[in-house]
Structures are given as structure tokens and as C-alpha cells.
ZASE-676646 format. One record per residue (C-alpha): residue number from 1; residue in three letters; x, y, z. Coordinates in nm, 4 decimals. Layout:
residues N
> NUM;Ala;X;Y;Z $
...
***
This chain:
residues 449
> 1;Met;8.6262;7.8612;13.1871 $
> 2;Ser;8.8614;7.5663;13.1457 $
> 3;Ser;8.7575;7.2520;12.9626 $
> 4;Arg;8.7241;6.9268;13.1567 $
> 5;Cys;8.8469;6.6399;12.9396 $
> 6;Tyr;8.7973;6.2700;12.9935 $
> 7;Pro;9.0219;6.0025;12.8344 $
> 8;Leu;8.8332;5.7740;12.6021 $
> 9;Thr;8.9531;5.4532;12.7697 $
> 10;Arg;8.8475;5.1051;12.6662 $
> 11;Thr;8.5805;5.1060;12.9395 $
> 12;Phe;8.4328;5.4330;12.8191 $
> 13;Arg;8.4454;5.3176;12.4568 $
> 14;Ser;8.2594;4.9997;12.5546 $
> 15;Ala;7.9963;5.2077;12.7367 $
> 16;Val;7.9384;5.4202;12.4286 $
> 17;Gln;7.9079;5.1123;12.2082 $
> 18;Ser;7.6561;4.9679;12.4541 $
> 19;Val;7.4534;5.2853;12.4302 $
> 20;Arg;7.4574;5.2661;12.0515 $
> 21;Gly;7.3691;4.8967;12.0469 $
> 22;Cys;7.1061;4.8992;12.3214 $
> 23;Leu;6.9758;5.2561;12.3025 $
> 24;Ile;6.6205;5.1984;12.4178 $
> 25;Pro;6.7038;5.0044;12.7395 $
> 26;Trp;6.9621;5.2697;12.8316 $
> 27;Ile;6.7179;5.5506;12.7803 $
> 28;Ile;6.4477;5.3784;12.9841 $
> 29;Phe;6.6939;5.3138;13.2682 $
> 30;Leu;6.8548;5.6579;13.2709 $
> 31;Ser;6.5217;5.8372;13.2395 $
> 32;Leu;6.4424;5.7141;13.5909 $
> 33;Leu;6.7475;5.8920;13.7334 $
> 34;Pro;6.7090;6.2403;13.8915 $
> 35;Gly;6.7794;6.5467;13.6813 $
> 36;Gly;6.6236;6.7253;13.3890 $
> 37;Ala;6.3268;6.9586;13.3755 $
> 38;Thr;5.9878;6.8492;13.5084 $
> 39;Ala;5.6644;6.9830;13.3638 $
> 40;Ala;5.5887;7.1708;13.6872 $
> 41;Glu;5.9120;7.3760;13.6868 $
> 42;Tyr;5.9834;7.3752;13.3149 $
> 43;Arg;5.9862;7.7183;13.1497 $
> 44;Leu;5.8236;7.7455;12.8099 $
> 45;Gly;6.0145;7.8721;12.5085 $
> 46;Pro;6.0038;7.8826;12.1251 $
> 47;Gln;5.9179;7.5533;11.9471 $
> 48;Asp;5.7494;7.4034;12.2556 $
> 49;Lys;5.4195;7.2388;12.1636 $
> 50;Ile;5.1412;7.2517;12.4208 $
> 51;Arg;4.7782;7.1447;12.4531 $
> 52;Ile;4.5218;7.3751;12.6147 $
> 53;Lys;4.1814;7.2816;12.7589 $
> 54;Val;3.9415;7.5331;12.9169 $
> 55;Ala;3.6163;7.4647;13.1054 $
> 56;Glu;3.3830;7.6941;13.2997 $
> 57;Trp;3.1419;7.6006;13.5773 $
> 58;Arg;2.8070;7.7711;13.5252 $
> 59;Ala;2.6226;7.7589;13.8527 $
> 60;Gly;2.2960;7.8829;13.7029 $
> 61;Lys;2.2722;7.5727;13.4822 $
> 62;Ser;2.4681;7.3403;13.7149 $
> 63;Glu;2.6898;7.2279;13.4280 $
> 64;Tyr;3.0386;7.2679;13.2854 $
> 65;Phe;3.0792;7.4661;12.9641 $
> 66;Asp;3.3736;7.3720;12.7412 $
> 67;Trp;3.5424;7.6628;12.5614 $
> 68;Ala;3.5980;7.4545;12.2487 $
> 69;Ile;3.7306;7.7503;12.0474 $
> 70;Leu;4.0353;7.7677;12.2770 $
> 71;Met;4.0997;7.3940;12.2986 $
> 72;Gly;4.3745;7.2561;12.0775 $
> 73;Asp;4.7464;7.2135;12.0217 $
> 74;Tyr;4.9654;7.5217;11.9844 $
> 75;Thr;5.3337;7.5909;11.9148 $
> 76;Val;5.5232;7.8721;12.0863 $
> 77;Asn;5.6511;8.0921;11.8037 $
> 78;Ala;5.9994;8.2388;11.7634 $
> 79;Ser;5.9059;8.5510;11.9608 $
> 80;Gly;5.7975;8.3407;12.2618 $
> 81;Ser;5.4245;8.4016;12.2279 $
> 82;Leu;5.1043;8.2100;12.1451 $
> 83;Ala;4.8286;8.3251;11.9093 $
> 84;Leu;4.5011;8.2109;12.0710 $
> 85;Pro;4.1459;8.2685;11.9426 $
> 86;Leu;3.9574;8.5380;12.1393 $
> 87;Leu;4.2653;8.6084;12.3552 $
> 88;Gly;4.5082;8.7240;12.0839 $
> 89;Asn;4.8863;8.7020;12.1288 $
> 90;Leu;5.0005;8.6000;12.4787 $
> 91;Thr;5.3656;8.6237;12.5771 $
> 92;Val;5.4506;8.2854;12.7330 $
> 93;Asn;5.8303;8.2759;12.7132 $
> 94;Gly;5.9670;8.1831;13.0566 $
> 95;Leu;5.6299;8.0781;13.2036 $
> 96;Thr;5.5539;7.7401;13.3603 $
> 97;Val;5.2482;7.5454;13.2500 $
> 98;Asp;5.0688;7.6434;13.5722 $
> 99;Glu;5.1449;8.0118;13.5144 $
> 100;Leu;5.0255;7.9878;13.1548 $
> 101;Ala;4.7036;7.8141;13.2656 $
> 102;Arg;4.6400;8.0947;13.5132 $
> 103;Leu;4.7180;8.3581;13.2456 $
> 104;Val;4.4706;8.1967;13.0017 $
> 105;Ser;4.1991;8.1774;13.2709 $
> 106;Glu;4.2423;8.5377;13.3843 $
> 107;Thr;4.2650;8.6768;13.0302 $
> 108;Leu;3.9527;8.4863;12.9207 $
> 109;Gln;3.7622;8.6049;13.2281 $
> 110;Thr;3.8586;8.9663;13.1530 $
> 111;Arg;3.7897;8.9517;12.7779 $
> 112;Ala;3.4594;8.7639;12.8072 $
> 113;Gly;3.3406;8.9440;13.1220 $
> 114;Leu;3.2811;8.6190;13.3077 $
> 115;Pro;3.1669;8.6357;13.6731 $
> 116;Asn;3.3830;8.3357;13.7675 $
> 117;Arg;3.7294;8.2497;13.6445 $
> 118;Pro;3.7239;7.9422;13.4165 $
> 119;Glu;3.9561;7.6504;13.4752 $
> 120;Ala;4.2398;7.6018;13.2234 $
> 121;Ala;4.4730;7.3046;13.1890 $
> 122;Val;4.8009;7.3220;12.9957 $
> 123;Glu;4.9971;7.0124;12.8957 $
> 124;Ile;5.3357;6.9954;12.7230 $
> 125;Ile;5.3043;6.7484;12.4358 $
> 126;Gln;5.6438;6.8127;12.2787 $
> 127;Tyr;5.9476;6.9926;12.4171 $
> 128;Arg;6.1684;7.2084;12.2003 $
> 129;Pro;6.4497;6.9997;12.0476 $
> 130;Ile;6.8137;6.9699;12.1458 $
> 131;Tyr;7.1095;6.9878;11.9082 $
> 132;Val;7.4149;6.7612;11.9158 $
> 133;Val;7.7196;6.8859;11.7244 $
> 134;Gly;8.0892;6.8110;11.7042 $
> 135;Gly;8.2536;6.4701;11.7353 $
> 136;Val;7.9481;6.2463;11.7011 $
> 137;Gln;7.8340;6.0147;11.4259 $
> 138;Gln;7.5096;6.1964;11.3382 $
> 139;Pro;7.5079;6.5617;11.4502 $
> 140;Gly;7.1753;6.7379;11.4238 $
> 141;Glu;6.8422;6.8096;11.5880 $
> 142;Tyr;6.6799;6.5551;11.8224 $
> 143;Ala;6.3595;6.5429;12.0221 $
> 144;Tyr;6.3980;6.6187;12.3931 $
> 145;Arg;6.2624;6.3896;12.6637 $
> 146;Pro;6.2616;6.4513;13.0402 $
> 147;Ala;6.5708;6.3433;13.2377 $
> 148;Leu;6.7845;6.3275;12.9226 $
> 149;Thr;7.1613;6.3257;12.9905 $
> 150;Val;7.4643;6.4060;12.7762 $
> 151;Leu;7.5441;6.0349;12.7395 $
> 152;Gln;7.1926;5.9617;12.6170 $
> 153;Ala;7.2093;6.2523;12.3701 $
> 154;Ile;7.5346;6.1101;12.2308 $
> 155;Gly;7.3605;5.7732;12.1974 $
> 156;Leu;7.0777;5.9383;12.0016 $
> 157;Ser;7.3348;6.0884;11.7628 $
> 158;Gly;7.5007;5.7521;11.6956 $
> 159;Gly;7.7856;5.7671;11.9469 $
> 160;Leu;8.1276;5.9321;11.9257 $
> 161;Tyr;8.2676;6.0012;11.5829 $
> 162;Arg;8.5236;5.7616;11.4374 $
> 163;Gln;8.7526;5.8832;11.1642 $
> 164;Thr;8.7092;5.6438;10.8737 $
> 165;Glu;8.6741;5.6789;10.5022 $
> 166;Ser;8.3089;5.5819;10.5423 $
> 167;Gly;8.2786;5.8729;10.7836 $
> 168;Leu;8.3915;6.1106;10.5124 $
> 169;Ile;8.1333;5.9627;10.2772 $
> 170;Arg;7.8677;6.0031;10.5449 $
> 171;Leu;7.9629;6.3678;10.5968 $
> 172;Glu;7.9277;6.4339;10.2254 $
> 173;Arg;7.5956;6.2489;10.2179 $
> 174;Asp;7.4743;6.4449;10.5186 $
> 175;Arg;7.5835;6.7686;10.3556 $
> 176;Ile;7.3902;6.6862;10.0382 $
> 177;Ser;7.0866;6.5865;10.2455 $
> 178;Ala;7.1071;6.9078;10.4492 $
> 179;Ile;7.1327;7.1126;10.1291 $
> 180;Gly;6.8217;6.9374;9.9951 $
> 181;Thr;6.6346;7.0032;10.3203 $
> 182;Tyr;6.7448;7.3667;10.3154 $
> 183;Glu;6.6320;7.4165;9.9554 $
> 184;Ser;6.2973;7.2476;10.0182 $
> 185;Ala;6.2346;7.4712;10.3212 $
> 186;Arg;6.3377;7.7792;10.1235 $
> 187;Leu;6.0929;7.7029;9.8424 $
> 188;Glu;5.8125;7.6348;10.0902 $
> 189;Met;5.8894;7.9617;10.2701 $
> 190;Arg;5.8505;8.1563;9.9444 $
> 191;Arg;5.5021;8.0149;9.8962 $
> 192;Leu;5.4059;8.0877;10.2561 $
> 193;Leu;5.5323;8.4476;10.2343 $
> 194;Val;5.3144;8.5111;9.9292 $
> 195;Arg;5.0208;8.3310;10.0930 $
> 196;Arg;5.0522;8.5535;10.3994 $
> 197;Glu;5.0311;8.8630;10.1767 $
> 198;Arg;4.7275;8.7172;9.9987 $
> 199;Leu;4.5468;8.6540;10.3282 $
> 200;Ala;4.6258;9.0077;10.4451 $
> 201;Thr;4.4878;9.1418;10.1152 $
> 202;Glu;4.1694;8.9372;10.1552 $
> 203;Leu;4.1187;9.0667;10.5094 $
> 204;Ala;4.1579;9.4226;10.3811 $
> 205;Ser;3.9196;9.3495;10.0882 $
> 206;Gly;4.1967;9.4467;9.8476 $
> 207;Ala;4.2404;9.3415;9.4867 $
> 208;Gln;4.6183;9.3360;9.4314 $
> 209;Ile;4.8681;9.1254;9.6286 $
> 210;Pro;5.1933;9.3141;9.7005 $
> 211;Ile;5.5311;9.1488;9.6544 $
> 212;Pro;5.6822;9.0496;9.9948 $
> 213;Asp;5.9997;9.2370;10.0859 $
> 214;Asp;6.1975;8.9128;10.1036 $
> 215;Leu;6.1033;8.8292;9.7428 $
> 216;Arg;6.1745;9.1627;9.5752 $
> 217;Asp;6.4604;9.0171;9.3725 $
> 218;Asp;6.3128;8.6687;9.3262 $
> 219;Pro;6.2375;8.6002;8.9566 $
> 220;Asp;5.9626;8.3527;9.0543 $
> 221;Ala;5.7728;8.6090;9.2651 $
> 222;Pro;5.5299;8.7129;8.9812 $
> 223;Arg;5.4389;8.3483;8.9195 $
> 224;Leu;5.3779;8.2799;9.2878 $
> 225;Ile;5.1643;8.5935;9.3194 $
> 226;Ala;4.9664;8.4965;9.0091 $
> 227;Asp;4.8873;8.1582;9.1668 $
> 228;Glu;4.7659;8.3229;9.4880 $
> 229;Ile;4.5619;8.5797;9.2924 $
> 230;Ala;4.3857;8.2886;9.1198 $
> 231;Val;4.3045;8.1364;9.4597 $
> 232;Met;4.1816;8.4719;9.5932 $
> 233;Lys;3.9642;8.5287;9.2828 $
> 234;Thr;3.8077;8.1815;9.3113 $
> 235;Arg;3.7214;8.2366;9.6785 $
> 236;Ser;3.5903;8.5864;9.6051 $
> 237;Asp;3.3735;8.4596;9.3186 $
> 238;Ala;3.2317;8.1850;9.5415 $
> 239;Leu;3.1406;8.4416;9.8088 $
> 240;Arg;2.9803;8.6752;9.5534 $
> 241;Ser;2.7780;8.3844;9.4149 $
> 242;Gln;2.6492;8.2970;9.7614 $
> 243;Leu;2.5656;8.6593;9.8379 $
> 244;Ala;2.3912;8.6991;9.5003 $
> 245;Ala;2.1786;8.3886;9.5636 $
> 246;Asn;2.0928;8.5284;9.9046 $
> 247;Ala;1.9974;8.8641;9.7525 $
> 248;Glu;1.7691;8.6925;9.4996 $
> 249;Ile;1.5878;8.5096;9.7791 $
> 250;Lys;1.5477;8.8365;9.9663 $
> 251;Glu;1.4104;9.0094;9.6545 $
> 252;Leu;1.1579;8.7302;9.5932 $
> 253;Tyr;1.0234;8.7550;9.9468 $
> 254;Ser;1.0120;9.1353;9.9216 $
> 255;Lys;0.7963;9.1074;9.6083 $
> 256;Glu;0.5768;8.8515;9.7826 $
> 257;Ile;0.5294;9.0946;10.0732 $
> 258;Leu;0.4263;9.3694;9.8270 $
> 259;Asn;0.1699;9.1413;9.6584 $
> 260;Leu;0.0309;9.0280;9.9933 $
> 261;Glu;-0.0070;9.3860;10.1097 $
> 262;Gln;-0.2057;9.4656;9.7948 $
> 263;Lys;-0.4248;9.1620;9.8609 $
> 264;Val;-0.4740;9.2788;10.2201 $
> 265;Ala;-0.5874;9.6201;10.0972 $
> 266;Ala;-0.8351;9.4588;9.8538 $
> 267;Gln;-0.9561;9.2237;10.1255 $
> 268;Glu;-1.0164;9.5109;10.3641 $
> 269;Arg;-1.2390;9.6807;10.1030 $
> 270;Gln;-1.4388;9.3588;10.0524 $
> 271;Ile;-1.4825;9.3194;10.4281 $
> 272;Ala;-1.6052;9.6782;10.4558 $
> 273;Ile;-1.8591;9.6255;10.1731 $
> 274;Ala;-1.9798;9.2960;10.3237 $
> 275;Arg;-2.0250;9.4553;10.6667 $
> 276;Arg;-2.2305;9.7460;10.5231 $
> 277;Glu;-2.4490;9.4988;10.3357 $
> 278;Leu;-2.4881;9.2891;10.6517 $
> 279;Gln;-2.5924;9.5994;10.8436 $
> 280;Thr;-2.8526;9.6858;10.5803 $
> 281;Val;-2.9959;9.3344;10.5695 $
> 282;Gly;-3.0029;9.3220;10.9479 $
> 283;Gly;-3.2220;9.6349;10.9515 $
> 284;Leu;-3.4601;9.4808;10.6957 $
> 285;Val;-3.4859;9.1608;10.8990 $
> 286;Glu;-3.5851;9.3627;11.2066 $
> 287;Lys;-3.8618;9.5250;11.0026 $
> 288;Gly;-3.9685;9.1872;10.8615 $
> 289;Leu;-3.8741;9.2841;10.5081 $
> 290;Ala;-3.6021;9.0177;10.4701 $
> 291;Val;-3.5517;8.6588;10.5814 $
> 292;Asn;-3.2988;8.5496;10.8459 $
> 293;Ser;-3.1235;8.3078;10.6085 $
> 294;Arg;-2.9900;8.5953;10.4019 $
> 295;Glu;-2.8475;8.7609;10.7137 $
> 296;Phe;-2.6805;8.4341;10.8155 $
> 297;Ala;-2.5245;8.3974;10.4695 $
> 298;Leu;-2.3791;8.7477;10.4881 $
> 299;Glu;-2.2359;8.6777;10.8348 $
> 300;Arg;-2.0597;8.3694;10.6991 $
> 301;Thr;-1.9225;8.5740;10.4107 $
> 302;Val;-1.7815;8.8356;10.6479 $
> 303;Ala;-1.6252;8.5611;10.8637 $
> 304;Asp;-1.4644;8.3975;10.5565 $
> 305;Leu;-1.3244;8.7319;10.4417 $
> 306;Glu;-1.1771;8.8044;10.7865 $
> 307;Ser;-1.0230;8.4538;10.8019 $
> 308;Lys;-0.8542;8.5079;10.4673 $
> 309;Met;-0.7326;8.8452;10.5946 $
> 310;Leu;-0.5586;8.6633;10.8840 $
> 311;Asp;-0.3963;8.4231;10.6346 $
> 312;Tyr;-0.2613;8.7172;10.4354 $
> 313;Thr;-0.1259;8.8844;10.7513 $
> 314;Thr;0.0418;8.5624;10.8652 $
> 315;Ala;0.1979;8.5162;10.5216 $
> 316;Ile;0.3374;8.8711;10.5349 $
> 317;Leu;0.4950;8.8068;10.8750 $
> 318;Arg;0.6477;8.4825;10.7501 $
> 319;Ala;0.7890;8.6538;10.4398 $
> 320;Arg;0.9386;8.9316;10.6513 $
> 321;Gln;1.1051;8.6683;10.8698 $
> 322;Glu;1.2613;8.5163;10.5597 $
> 323;Val;1.3911;8.8589;10.4527 $
> 324;Ser;1.5508;8.9046;10.7946 $
> 325;Lys;1.6993;8.5555;10.7734 $
> 326;Ala;1.8490;8.6372;10.4342 $
> 327;Asp;2.0127;8.9465;10.5842 $
> 328;Arg;2.1535;8.7406;10.8707 $
> 329;Asp;2.2816;8.4740;10.6322 $
> 330;Ala;2.4656;8.7382;10.4297 $
> 331;Ala;2.6272;8.8775;10.7439 $
> 332;Asp;2.7185;8.5257;10.8607 $
> 333;Leu;2.8844;8.4514;10.5259 $
> 334;Gln;3.1029;8.7602;10.5608 $
> 335;Ala;3.1905;8.6820;10.9248 $
> 336;Glu;3.2670;8.3180;10.8468 $
> 337;Arg;3.4945;8.4240;10.5609 $
> 338;Arg;3.6909;8.6612;10.7853 $
> 339;Ala;3.7220;8.3969;11.0591 $
> 340;Arg;3.8477;8.1391;10.8088 $
> 341;Ile;4.1024;8.3819;10.6642 $
> 342;Glu;4.2243;8.4781;11.0125 $
> 343;Ala;4.2675;8.1109;11.1071 $
> 344;Glu;4.4637;8.0467;10.7867 $
> 345;Arg;4.6801;8.3507;10.8596 $
> 346;Gln;4.7696;8.2193;11.2071 $
> 347;Glu;4.8500;7.8752;11.0635 $
> 348;Thr;5.0717;8.0374;10.8000 $
> 349;Glu;5.2591;8.2400;11.0635 $
> 350;Ala;5.3202;7.9233;11.2679 $
> 351;Ala;5.4434;7.7366;10.9599 $
> 352;Leu;5.6818;8.0231;10.8772 $
> 353;Asp;5.8285;8.0111;11.2282 $
> 354;Gln;5.8912;7.6373;11.1942 $
> 355;Leu;6.0508;7.6833;10.8513 $
> 356;Lys;6.2858;7.9496;10.9883 $
> 357;Ser;6.4015;7.7048;11.2536 $
> 358;Arg;6.4463;7.4305;10.9924 $
> 359;Leu;6.6479;7.6635;10.7693 $
> 360;Ser;6.8731;7.7604;11.0597 $
> 361;Thr;6.9327;7.3965;11.1553 $
> 362;Ser;7.0032;7.2921;10.7955 $
> 363;Gln;7.2466;7.5790;10.7504 $
> 364;Ser;7.4300;7.4765;11.0684 $
> 365;Leu;7.4530;7.1160;10.9458 $
> 366;Ile;7.5828;7.2303;10.6062 $
> 367;Asn;7.8457;7.4490;10.7699 $
> 368;Glu;7.9530;7.1661;10.9991 $
> 369;Ala;7.9869;6.9090;10.7216 $
> 370;Thr;8.1748;7.1561;10.5041 $
> 371;Thr;8.4172;7.2488;10.7855 $
> 372;Val;8.4828;6.9073;10.9409 $
> 373;Ala;8.5332;6.7017;10.6218 $
> 374;Pro;8.8651;6.8655;10.5151 $
> 375;Arg;9.0064;6.8206;10.8653 $
> 376;Leu;8.9295;6.4500;10.8630 $
> 377;Leu;9.1381;6.4106;10.5482 $
> 378;Met;9.4491;6.5260;10.7400 $
> 379;Glu;9.4610;6.2695;11.0244 $
> 380;Arg;9.3443;5.9263;11.1361 $
> 381;Met;9.2264;5.7863;11.4635 $
> 382;Glu;9.4857;5.8055;11.7434 $
> 383;Thr;9.5332;5.5185;11.9905 $
> 384;Thr;9.4208;5.7301;12.2853 $
> 385;Arg;9.1929;6.0301;12.2546 $
> 386;Gln;9.0426;6.2790;12.4965 $
> 387;Val;8.6767;6.3757;12.4924 $
> 388;Ser;8.5185;6.6825;12.6462 $
> 389;Phe;8.1547;6.7879;12.6541 $
> 390;Trp;8.0073;7.1361;12.6471 $
> 391;Ile;7.6489;7.2585;12.6725 $
> 392;Val;7.5496;7.5857;12.5079 $
> 393;Arg;7.2392;7.7034;12.6928 $
> 394;Arg;7.0138;8.0041;12.6665 $
> 395;Arg;6.9852;8.2064;12.9882 $
> 396;Glu;6.7224;8.4795;12.9624 $
> 397;Asn;6.8689;8.7146;12.6993 $
> 398;Asp;7.2179;8.5646;12.6901 $
> 399;Thr;7.3867;8.2387;12.5891 $
> 400;Val;7.6324;8.0577;12.8188 $
> 401;Arg;7.8767;7.7737;12.7483 $
> 402;Ile;7.8871;7.5185;13.0319 $
> 403;Ser;8.1410;7.2434;13.0862 $
> 404;Ala;7.9633;6.9081;13.1288 $
> 405;Asp;8.0223;6.5375;13.1791 $
> 406;Ala;7.8428;6.2237;13.0591 $
> 407;Asp;7.5828;6.2342;13.3396 $
> 408;Thr;7.4975;6.6058;13.3145 $
> 409;Ala;7.1237;6.6647;13.2676 $
> 410;Val;7.0195;6.8236;12.9392 $
> 411;Glu;6.7485;7.0872;12.9098 $
> 412;Pro;6.5251;7.1563;12.6078 $
> 413;Gly;6.6892;7.3831;12.3514 $
> 414;Asp;7.0447;7.2938;12.4625 $
> 415;Val;7.3244;7.2589;12.2092 $
> 416;Ile;7.5539;6.9723;12.3148 $
> 417;Gln;7.9050;7.0023;12.1729 $
> 418;Val;8.1387;6.7020;12.1760 $
> 419;Glu;8.5104;6.7737;12.1333 $
> 420;Gln;8.7610;6.4978;12.0640 $
> 421;Gly;9.1279;6.5829;12.1092 $
> 422;Ser;9.4455;6.3907;12.0385 $
> 423;Thr;9.6733;6.3193;12.3377 $
> 424;Thr;9.9721;6.2933;12.1036 $
> 425;Asn;9.9161;6.6420;11.9648 $
> 426;Ala;9.8424;6.7753;12.3118 $
> 427;Arg;10.1772;6.6473;12.4506 $
> 428;Ala;10.3671;6.7874;12.1559 $
> 429;Gly;10.2118;7.1286;12.2168 $
> 430;Leu;10.0545;7.1372;11.8720 $
> 431;Pro;9.7019;7.2487;11.7932 $
> 432;Asp;9.4574;6.9598;11.7588 $
> 433;Arg;9.3190;6.9877;11.4057 $
> 434;Asn;9.0474;6.7320;11.4766 $
> 435;Ala;8.8931;6.9162;11.7737 $
> 436;Val;8.5595;7.0674;11.6770 $
> 437;Ser;8.5621;7.4329;11.7767 $
> 438;Met;8.2727;7.6500;11.8786 $
> 439;Asp;8.3454;7.9114;11.6101 $
> 440;Asp;8.3699;7.6582;11.3279 $
> 441;Asn;8.0541;7.4566;11.3879 $
> 442;Met;7.8145;7.6552;11.5996 $
> 443;Pro;7.5628;7.8842;11.4260 $
> 444;Ser;7.5471;8.2432;11.5352 $
> 445;Arg;7.3564;8.3252;11.8528 $
> 446;Ser;7.0604;8.4505;11.6557 $
> 447;Lys;7.0441;8.1213;11.4643 $
> 448;Ala;7.1019;7.8937;11.7591 $
> 449;Asn;6.8221;8.0503;11.9541 $
***
């Protein structure tokens, strides 16, 4: 595929400067032009952030039920899937928001055994970023917005690059900044790798955290594991303390039940004795050998004893309810602990995916600054230069390089490459040492995607 080049005339240079000076008005104006991906036809991919809402109409109660456990913001991970509560991992790469909403509804209906399919709504809250590299002032990662064009992307990156001594200083400053970002992400990734192993150990009720494979040769691995072991021990001790307190309550109520049962047995004997005595006195009253008042007193005694028997029985039932509640509380503590650990594990996996992307971007920026700076020392700005634009875009399982112009629409995840060539060198038939090549500045396919 041949490159289409456009001379950087005075008019074009003025347009670029206008974009840099009045960026927001340009973006507002150009965003109204046709082109770009709309939410309806846009295909989801890694790093896209979405918001999911699910509601179910329950005809029996004539009300809507919100599935709050599924509602929230999610990020598509590097493998193109989402980890959703109840539904597990759903492969969403290449789906539209309508297709994902239908997938969530159908999966929830199947998993929960619902008679009617719930209604799901999916909203894109942040598209995956674009990358601008090559002959621009500030190459790097930028947030995508619908209807974004190549010219707007160049405006976001500070306009076309100008070879000046200050530019060399900026490249060195950017390189140092990228190195700092890379190192910060690397240190954070080490902690997250160990945390992921700790969470897996907690889920398996283990006692020893294994060293992650990526940290086998890291001298700080023992220290990081020791920190996570301390966290795991504190959480385990807290759970044991709660379970022990629960067991003590259960034991107290069990003893109370035993004492009440003994009282019931003694009460039953007293009731039996009182009834025999009442029967004897009743016979004497019939024969006129005893007065009625004594019979009435014995009847009241029997009634009082039976009333106290009911109190004892009610107290036993109440104590048994408390024992059952203690058992349920213990089970709830265990279930809540597992749910909390699982949620933390999913958050850790998402954070690791984002750190991998940040590391890849930082490495690309470091490579670019390291490669371009020596070239800028060998030449200065020519009177007339040629500019060409390329878009590196992911297509299913392959990556294509597309020739573009200033008005070409950009899609999320695109890498926009700006090449500046010298007309003087081109006429002389010499290689242009200032042109930014794909091999020198682009990360490998695995990193770029």
C-alpha cells in the first residue's frame, strides 16, 4: 500500500496552529460531522468501560425488581470478557451494546430460572483510548470521543512536531516521565500479583501463600508475601473471634435449654402430685368429709403449676430459636467472607489488566523517545515538509495499516501514526532520517492490542 503524502503548506500549518490554539471549539464543531462509531453499531473491546442496569417485571406483585447485584460499572478485560456477579465471565469482544444487553438478560434468565426475561440496559461510559505516535508534539494515549478525526487527534497531541532544541528537552523529559510511570506500574503490579495469590489462598482456606511465577527471581517477593500473610492472619483472626463469640452464645442457650428441661420434668411431677391430691379431696367433698374451699385452693394450685409449665415450654422454644439463629449467623459469616474475597479477587484481576495496558503504553513511549531523540540531533526543520497519516487498526484477529487523511474518522483503539518527510531529501533520493517508521516506534502487535 503506497503512502499518501500532503505538503505542509502555510495554509495547512495555520490550520494546525488553529487547532492547537482553539482546541475545544474545533472539537465541538467537528464532532457534529458524520463519521466515527455510534453506540448502536460500536463493537466492544478491551479497556471499554460500560454501565449495566437490569430490572425484572414481576407480574404477581405488579412491580419492577432491580437486580442491584448486577448493576454497576465494568471494564472489558484484556481477553475481551466481563466478570459479572451470578453470571460469571461473559465473552463480549465484538458485541454491540444491544447484543450484550440481550446476552445479560438471557444468561440471567437461564441461571436464575426466571419465567420472564428481565430487561437489561448497557451504556458505554468510556471508550477504549487511541494512541498518537510519530511526528506530533505529545505522542501518547488519549481518550476517544465519538466522531473523532485524525486532525482532532493531532490537536489533542499538541499538533505536528517541530524540530527545536526545546523539543529535544521535551523528549528527554517525556522519556523520564514514561520511565517513572513504567516503574510505578511495575511496583504496583508486584503487589497485586501477591495479593491475587493471597486471595486464592484464602478462598482455598490455605495457610501459606505461594510465590507468583512472575516474581520467582524478585528479591522483594518474601517481603511482599510477608505483608499479605499479615493481612490474611488479621482477617482470619477476626473471623475466628466472631465465630467463637457465636459459639459461646450457642453454648449458653444450649445450657439454658437443659436447665429448662429439668425444670419442666420437676414441674410435671408437681402437677401430677397436685392432681392426685385434688382427686382425693374431691372425693372427700362428695362424702361431706372436706370443705369446698380446700378443693378450690387445690384447683388454683394445679392451674398455677400448669401456667408455669407453659412458661417453661415457651422459654425452651425461644432458646432453641436462638441456637438456630447462632448457627445461621455462623454460616452467614463464612458466606459473607467468601463473597468479599471473591469481589476483591475480581477487582484485583481488573486492576492487573489495566496495569498491563499502562506498562505497554509506557514502554512504547520510552522506545519512541529513545529512538527519535538521536535523529533530531542530525537535522533541523526544512522549509517545506511532507506529512502523511496512517491508522493502525485491529481487525478481528489481525492488525491492518490504513492510509488516512486529516478528515478520516478514528475508531477506539486506533494507533494514529504521523510521518513527516523532507522534500529536499526526497528529491535527492536519500532516505529521510526524520520520518518516523512503523518498526522504530510502534510496539509489537501483542503490545499494541
